[in-house]
N, C-alpha and C positions, 0 to 999 in steps of 0.2 A: 511838261511839257506836250503837248500832243503831238503826234508821229505820222506822218504819212510812211513812214518806214516801219512803223510797228511798234514805235518806243515808247507810247503813251497808250493810257487807260480807253483813250478816244481814239486810238488809232484804229483805221481801215486800211489793211495792206490792198494792194490791187490782188482780185482774185485770180489766183491762176487756173482755177478750175472753168472761169466763165469767158476769159478772155485770151488766153493763151493757146498754141496751137501743138498739138502732141501727135507725133507721129507713131504709132504703135507698133512694134514689131509684131509679126506674126507668133511669137511666143507667147507675149502676155497676152495677146487674143487669144491662146490657148490654154491659158492658166486654169486649174480645176475651179469651180465654184467654191467661194468662202462658204463656212457654216459656221454655226455660233452667232452671237452679238456681234454688230455691225464696229469695225476698228476706225471707222470714219468719226470726224468730229460732229456734235450736235450740226454747227453750223454746215458742214460738209455733207451731212443727209439732208438739211434743209435745201441746199444747193441742187442736189441733185432730185429731189422731190418736185422743186419747182422747175427745174427742166422738163422732167416728165411732165406736169402739167400742162407747161407751156405748149410742149410738142405733141402731146396729144390731141390734134387738132378735131377730129371729129368725136372727143370726150366720150369714148368709148371703155376706157380704162385700160387700153392697150395701145403699143405702139406696133405699126406696121415698120418695112424696111424702112421706108423714106423718114418717118417719124422718129427710128430709132437712130437710125444715122446722124439725122441733124441734132437730136438731142444730143448724141454723144460729141459731136461737134463742138455744140454749145459749153461743151463741160471743157473742152480744150484737146478732144481726141480726135483727128482726123485721118479715121481708119477706111484702108481700101474695101471696095466693095466685097472682096471675098472674105475679106477678114470679118464683116459684119456679118453676112451672111453666115460663116461659121460660128460665131459666137451665138446666132440664134438657133441654129440647127444643133449645137452642142446642147442646147437647153431643149431641144424637142417641143419648141413654142408655136408648133403648126395649131391653129384655130378648131382644125377638122370640119370648117363651116365653108372650105373652099376660097377662103379669104386669105391662105397664103401665111405666112410666117408672122407671130407676132409675140410682143413681151408685155407682161403686165408689171405693176411698179416694183414687185418684190423682184422679179427677173432683172428688171433695169438697173434697182437700188444694187443687185449682187453684181452685176457686170460693173458699173459705173465704180463700185470699191473695190475691186482686183485691179480696174486700170489705175485708178487714181493711188492706191498703195503701191502698184508697180514702178510708179515714175520716181527719177531720181532727183532729189532735193534740190541740187546742184544747179541742176538743168532747167528746175522751175525758178529758183532764183535767176539765173541770168535770163529766160523768158520775161520775168517781171521787172527786170532792167531795161528791156527792149520796149516796153511799155512806155516808161520815163523817156527813153531817150529816142525818140522818135524819129530824128535826123540822124542817126546811127554815126553819132561823133566819137563814140565811148564814154560819154560825161552826162551825167545829169545836170543842167544848169538852173539856177532861179526861175528862169523863165519856162523850161520843163515841168519843175517841180508845182509851180504857181499852178500851171495848166493842168495837170491831173488832181491837184487838189479840189481845183475848180470841177474837173469832170467827177471826181467822187464825193463832192457835196459838202466838201470841209471847208469852211468859211473863215480861213486863216488869215490875218492880218501879214501884210509883207515883211515886216521886221520878224515874225514868229518863222516865215520861211526861210528867211536869211540865216537864222538862228540856228536853224535845222542843218541847213548847208554847212554852216561854221563848226558845228558841234561833229560832225563825221567826216568832215574834210580833211584826211590825216595829211595830205601833202601841202596843204594849203594854197590852192589853185584857185579857189574861190568856185569849185564844180565837185561833184561826186564821182568818181571813177567806178568802174565795173569791180575793179577789185575792192575798194571801199563798200563799195554798196552790198557784195558778197559778204564782207565782213560784218557790216550792219544786220542784213538779215540772218546769217548764221548764227552770230552770239544771241537773236532772239529767238532761234528755234530751240 
């Protein structure tokens, strides 16, 4: 069975990197740069590259402060101005041309990787739950699931969506609670 909860081979999980908001602490903003091969999955690496390309508005292969801040926000990191500037300064990315601080693709990939790897997986699962539970009821209803499936481009029949709810609805109330969702997503990780 295909699943929006990441249970089937054609599953598309809501991307916590593009949709959630993460308010990083200044300690994660000061983490040392990573070295060696990337620890991100190929999908995560591609998502970071796409964010860089999308927000490199002047297509100069560098992100200035504003492009960098928006690129990080698109990946789910809503950092304060001081944190963004510190990340840029720590890597000494002044273009030397009077254009100020800039970040190239490699620097952006490195910074995004350290921020992504510093995330708490349980916190990310809770953020993903909130994408389904737009009304804040604490439950994912059939209607919520159908809406998210449509937004993700999943063409699932109502019967298939209802079967997904029934499969994971441990308390048999016809909806998926946050705890049930955490169990689904934790078992899949």
